[in-house]
N, C-alpha and C positions, 0 to 999 in steps of 0.2 A: 408927278405928284409932288407937292411941296412938303417940306418937313413939317410934321405936326398936324397935317391935314389928313382926313380920312376920305376915301372914295366909296360912295354908296351908289350903286347903279346896276344896270343890266350889262351882262357880258355873255359872249358865246361860250357855252360850257360843253357842248357836244356837237360833233360833226359825223355825218355818215353819208354814204352813197346809196341811192335806191335805183333799182333796175326798172326804168320806165318802160322798156320794151316788154316787160312781163307784167305791166300795170301795178307794180308795187306802189304802195301808199306810204307817205311819211309816218313815222311813229307818232303817237299821241303827244301833243305839246310841241311838236317840231314844225318848222317852216321850210318849204321847198323853194329854192331859188328858181326864178323863171327860166334861166338859161339851161339848156340841155347839153350834156357832154356826149358828143357823137362818137360811136365806136367804129366809124367807117361804114362801108356799104353793107357788110355782112355782120358786123359786130353789134352788140347791144348798145342802147342809149341809156345814159345814167343822168341823174339829177343830184345835185349837192343839197343836203338837208342839214339844218342846224337848229339848235335849241338854245334859248337865252335863259339865264337864271340870275337871280339877285345876288350881287357880290356884297358881302358884309364883313369887312375885316374887323378885327378886334371885337368879336361877338361870340357868345356862348349860346348854343341853341338847346332848347329843352322840348320834350314832347308835351303838347298841350293837354290839359286835363280840366275837368269841370270843377269850379270852385263854389258855385252857387247855382241853384236851379229852382224853378217853380213849375209844378208842385214838387215838394221835396221828396216824394216817393213815387215809384212807378205806378201807372194804372194797371189793373189786372189784364186789360185787353191790349195794352200797348206799352211794353217795357222800353225804356229809353235805350236806344242802341249804343254800343260802346264806341261807335265811330263819330258820335256827335262832336267831340272836340276837334276833329278834322274839319268839320263844316264851319266851326266857329273860328278857328285859327289854322287855316290850311298850310301856312308856312311855319307853324309852330310858334313857340314863345322864345324870346331871346333876351339876354342881358348884353348890352352893347356899351362900348366906350366911345364917347364923343368928345370933340374938342371943347374947351371951355368957351362959353358964350353961345353955343349952338342952341337954337330954338328947338323945342320938342315938336314933332309933327302933331297936328291936330288929331283928336280922337276920331276913329272911323266906326261907322255903324254898318252892319251887314245883316241880312236876313236869309233864311233858307226854309225849304219845305221838305220834310221827310214823308215818304209814302210807304205805308205798311203793306204786307203781303195781301191783305184783303181790300186795299184801296183807301184805307183811312189815312188822313193827313194830319201831321203834327207840324206846327209852325215854330220856328226858333229864331232868335236874334242874338247878336253878339256886339259888344262894344270893345274895341281895341284901343289901348292908350299906353302912353309912356309915363313913367314916374321915376324919380331919382332913387337909386339904391344906396342907402347910407353906407359909408365906409366901414362902420362897425359890423355890418351884416355881410361883408365880403370876406370870403375865406382867402387864405394865402394862395391856394390853387386858382381861385377865380381871379385874383389880382394879377397873378403871373400870366394867365391866359389872356387877360384884357390889356395889360400894360407891358408885358414882357419882363416884369420884375415883381418881386414880392412887396416892394415899397414904392409908393408914388412919389 
């Protein structure tokens, strides 16, 4: 990594072994390597399993919440579930520090369908975007977490 540059990408964050002799399956979100680790003639066979996650240095993560919705009130027959923000922003919301001159990623659009207990469907959509956070709105704790110092 060069000084002053940030790395954003995927990295292996979890490793585990599964006992393929007992037909164990990888945990959700994990990938099994194709090669089997043999335990000999009588021993069990294992496979290495890993999980990748997004690496975002110099970032502060927040739990996603609903800022606006339509209709503004719940329907009597289908109240909006509390888990909707997880469908809109599954990785949460974040404040990030980027190098000067970095282009913002383009906005992304995603949609989802929620199915109620009686089979009724509710359709949702979300737009994710980046915008600059003015310095005057940054607390001292936020600046320290993002830049390592209280002053830029």
